N, C-alpha and C positions, 0 to 999 in steps of 0.2 A: 504494500500500500504506500502511496506517495504521502509524504509528510509536508504539511504547510503550517506556517505559524504567523500568518498575516492577520493579526488580531484586529486591526482597524476595519476589517470588513464587517464587524458587528456594530460599529459605532453609529452609523447613520440612521438606523431604524429601517423598517420595511419599506416605507415610501421613499426614503432617501436612496436605498439600494436600487430600486427600479429607475428613479429619476437620473441618478448618476450614470447607471449603465446605459440608459437610453441616449444620454448625451455623448458618451464615449462611442456608442454604436454609430451615431450619426456622423461623428468625426472620422472614425477609422474605416467604416465600411459603407460609406455613402454609395448608393446605387447597387450594392451587392445584395443578393438574395439567394438563400439556400432552400427555398420553399420546396423545390422538387429537384431530385438528382436527374439531370438531363432533360428537364421540362416535360416529363411524361404526364399523360392524362390520368393514368392509374397510380394511386399512391401505394407504394410498396412498404410493407411492414416487416420488421425483423423481430423475432421473439427470442429473448435471452432469459433462460430459466423456465423449464417446462413442467413444473409441478402443477398442482391444482390451481394455484393463484395465477400463474403465468398462462395456463390454458384458458382460464376464465377471462383474463385480460385480453388475450388475443381474440377470443370469440366476441367479446363486447366491442372491441375496436373495429373488427371487420364488419360487424352488423351496425355500427354507428353511422355509416354513410355509404353512399354509392361509390363505385370505382375505387375500392380499397381492397387489397389482397395481401394475404400472408405470403411472404416471399422467401424467408429464410428462418431457420430455427436452430437454437443451440442450447445444450445442457451439459453439465459435468458428466452425467451418466447416460449412456446410449439407450438403456432400456426405458428410462424416463422420457427421453426424447421420442422414441418410437411410439410409446403409449400415447403421448400427447398428440403426436402427428396423426395417429390413427383416429383419435377422438375428433380432432379438428377437421379432418377430411370428411368424416361422417356428418358433422353439423354445418360445415361451411361449403362443402362440395368443391367446385372448381375454384372458389376463392381462396382455398388453401393450396396455393401453387408452390409447394415445397418438395421438389424432387430430392433424390439422394445426394446430389452434388451441392445442394444448399441446405443440408442437414449436418450439423456438426456436434461432436461430443468431445469431452476433455477439458482441461483447464483453460485452453486458449480458444474454446468454442465461441466465446463472446467476441473475440477479435475477428474470427472468421465471419460471423453474422454481420458485424458492423462494416466489414470490408466488402460485403456484397452490395449490389446497387440498390440499397434501401433508402427510403426517405425518413422513416421513423423507426426507432427501436423501442421496444417495451422491455424494461429492466425489472425482472421479477425473481431474481435469485435470492438466497438468504441475504439479509441486510448488510453483512460484513463485506460483501463484494461490491456493494453499490458505488462507493467512491471511485474505485478504479474503473469500473464499467462506465460510469457517467463521464469520467475524464476521457476515456477512449472514444466514446460516442461523439462528444463535442469536438474532439480533435479532428474527427473525420466529418464534421459538419452535419451530423444527424440530429433531427428533432428527437425529443426524448419524452417518453412516459416512464416514470419510475415509481415503483411501489414504495409505500411507507413501511417502516422507517428507512431513512437513507444512510444511516451509519450506526455504529455501536459504541463509539467513543468520541471524545472531542477532536482527536486528530482527524478522524473520518469526517466529522462535521465541517471542520475548517476546509478540508479538501472539497466537499460539496459546495460550500459557499464560494470558493475561488473559481471552481469550474462553472458555477451558476453565473458569475459575472462574465466569464469568457463566453458563455452561451448567449448572454444578453448582447455582448459586443458583436457577436456574429449574426444577430437577428434570428436565432434559433428559438423555437418554442420548447418549454419544459413544463410538463404537467405532473403533479404528484398524485399519489393514491389516496389522498385525504378526501374521501368521497362525501363526507358530511358537508363540505363546502360547496357541493353541487346538489344538495338535497333540499327541496323546497321548504320543508317545515323548519329546517335549521335556518335557512336564509331569511325567511320571513320573521321568525322569532328573534333572531339576533339583530335584524334591522330595527325591530321595535325597541330592543334594548338600547341600541346606539342612538335612537331618536328620543330617548328619555321616557319611554312608555311605562317603565316600571320604577322610575325615579332613580335616585342615587344607588350605586352598587354598594351593598353592605357586606355580603359574604357569598361564598359559593362552595358547592361540594360536587365532586366528580366520583363516580364509582363504575367499576367494570367487574361484576361478580358473575362468573360463569363456571362451567364444569371443565374437566380436563380436555386436552386436545389429542390429536392423532399421535400414533407411535408406531414405528416400524420394527418388527422383530429382527433379531440378528440371525443370519444364516451361517452355517459352518464355514463357508468360503469367504466370508466378509472380514476384511481387516478392521482393526480398531478405528483407523482414520476414516475409512469408508462408512463405517457404522455411525460415527459422529456426524459426518456430512449428510448422511441420509436422515438422521434424527437431529438436524441442526437446531431445531427449536429449543432443545434442552441444554445447549451449550452457549454461554454468554459470549464466547469469542466468535460465534456465528450469528446469534439472534439478538444479542444485547440484553437478554432476559425478557420476560413477557411484559414487564412494565414499559419497555421500549417497543417491543414488537406489536403489542395489541393496544395497550392503554394510551399510546400516542394519539389515538383518535380523540379520546376524551380530553386529554391535555391540550390538544390543538384547539378544541372547541372553547376551552377556557381562555387560551391565548387570543382567540378570535374575538371573544366577548370583551376582554379587557383591553385589547389593542396593545399589549405590552408583554414583556417577559418578566418572570419573578426576580425579586432581589435576592432571595435566599430561600432555603427549604430545610426542613428537619424531617427525617424519615426513619421508619423501622420496617422490618420484614423478616422472612425466614422460610423454613421448610417444615411443615407439619404432616403433610400427606405424601408429597413426592420425595420420599426419603431414600428410596432404593437407588443403587448405583446407576441403573439404566436411565435414570432421570437427570443425568448429567450434573451440572452445578448451578442450575437456576433455582430461584425461590418459587414458592407457590402462593405467597401473599405479600402485599406491601401496604403501608399506610404512610402517606407523606403530606405534610402541611407546607404549602407554599405561601410566602409573603410577597405581595405585589406592592407597587407604588400606592401612595395615599393610604397605607395601612390596611389594604384589603387582604384578608386571610382566606385562603382556599384550602379546604381539606380534601384529600383524595384517598380512595381505597380501591384496591384491586385484588382479586384472588381467583384461583382456578382449582376448584375442589368439587368433586362429584357429590350429588345428594345434598346440595346446599342451595339456599335461596339465590335466584339469579336476578340481576338487575344491571342494565347498562344505561346510564343516564348522567346528565349534568343538571344540577339544580342551582339556579341563579337567584339570589335574594336581593330585592331592591327595597327602597324605602316605601314604595307604593304597592308593589305586587311581586310575586315570585314566578319565575319561568322554569319549567321542567323540560329539558331537551332529551329526546330519546330517538332511536332509529325509527320507531313506529309513529310517533307524533310529538308535537310540542304543545305544552299546556301552560297558559297564563292563569294564575290564581290570585284573586284579591283577598284581603283579610276577612271580608264579610262573606266569603264563600263562593262568589261568582267565578265562573271559569270561562275561558275562551280557548277552544281546542283548534290546533292547526295540524291536520292530518298529513301524513306523507302523501305527496301527490301520486295519482295513478299514472300509468304509462311507463315510459322509459325509466329505468333505475338510474341512480346517481353514477353507477359504474359505466353506463352507456353515455350519459350526459357529459361526463368529464372527457370521454374520448371524442364526442361530437365537437365540443368546444376546442379541443386540441386540433382536430382535423380542419375545422373551419379557420383556425388561426394560421395554419400552414397554407391552406389554399388561398386565403385572402391576404397573405403576407402581412399579418398583424400579430406578431409574436406575443405569446403569454409566457410568463416565467414565474413559477412557484418554488424555485429552488431555495430561496431564503426562508420562505414561510415554513416549508417542511423541514429544513435543516434546523431552524430554531426550535420548532416543536419537538423534534427528535432530541435536541440537546436538553430541553426541559425535562424529558423523560429520563435521559441519562443522568441528569442532575439528581432527580429523585432516587434513582437506583443507587447512585454512589453515596447519597446520604444514608440510605438504609444499609448498604454494604459496610460502610466505614463506621457508622454510629455517630457521625459528626454533622454539624450544620455545614451546608455547602452554599456558598454565595455564587451568584451568576458570574462574577469575575473569576472566581476560582475554577469553575467548570469550563468557562470559555477559554481560559488560558492554559488549562491543564495539559500535561504531556501524556495523559492516560492513553494507552494504546493496547487494545486487546487482540487485534488481528495480527498474525505474523507478517513480517515484511516480505518473507518468501514462503509460500505455502509448499510444504513437503508432504506428499501423500503417503510416504512410507513411515513417517514419524508422527505418532499420535500426540495430541496436546492434552495434558492432564492438569488443568487448573484446579486449585482447591475451592471449596465452597466458601464464599465470603463470610468472614466472622467480624461482626462489629467490635470496635476497639482494637482489632488486630490488623485487618485489611486497611491498606493505605490508598489514598486517592491516586497519586502519581506513580502508578506501577506501569512498567513497560515490558513488552515482549522482547526477549533477547534474540 
């Protein structure tokens, strides 16, 4: 993974990032456009990462607009690539135009896909690979959709931010997998919050309480490193832990509501259910309190345990009313009991809408860029994880500038990684992979 330590890329705020990058773009790339490779009528898509998430993203993208085809695919594992390609051929028909010579496996499969004559790449590998894949895509002038989260540590986040600026300079579109930002009930409710509908923000609580997730059994011929890579979710050097991998959605909603990043946080967490060795080194529950500007305190909790109460929502408390945000609906409640419900819109899902917006931006040569938004929300999640892991209060400046790096600078498939389970009071923030 490339290392970047350009800390001033955080300093201008989200609007400042876009404004500055647009000015640079106008000066350096006047008249340039990378909207289509070779000016083709059909937009060609390359998929990198062929698991269930990548397969779904490809299907959503191809179905989001006319004259879009899947043109190249790549994955670390050949069997996963073949399975995904077979599924997509069934559901997309001829629009899955991926012959054997544009199907790649192995560690360099992402480079092979990017070097094909594609216009847009979908990055859907485990999060640890996102910074290097994003950098390679932008280097080759490809528009990008990248799944959240976009990194597992501050070094990776800084890489995403730097590449995001480069994409802006080149006039490339970058869309993130933060689908709540394209979902109507969230958009309407948060617009009301920003317009003062619920009064002054007093407090907020975010929760992501679900059951456990998928797990792949180990076969006799599977090496330790392959087993870890196939079960990447359970290793923080690949997933960032589930507070980063999943809870980033809820934390991003909080960042969206407040329009700012937290000043500091204090967290706790641990393993109560996922205690067996096959569950790697991630936790199964977290509780983190974030302090925002103007004294706003936001409590957050997330857990993954079977046979427990499930709730995925954000509750925003204002001086006049309260808003509950959830994937199913948003609800505004007043103290005297009146409610206003904002259901999730019917029709295309947010997964499809985000690809429609991305494709329209490419075809109309009006780039969108969500790199900074998703990078900062990812860092907010990493910040909470590290407070729980270390048992210390973590400030935004500490996590922003930290040298913490979990992903190896050179990935060796023959040598497994055995990181210890984090222990509060013992685990240190600025640990680095040798």
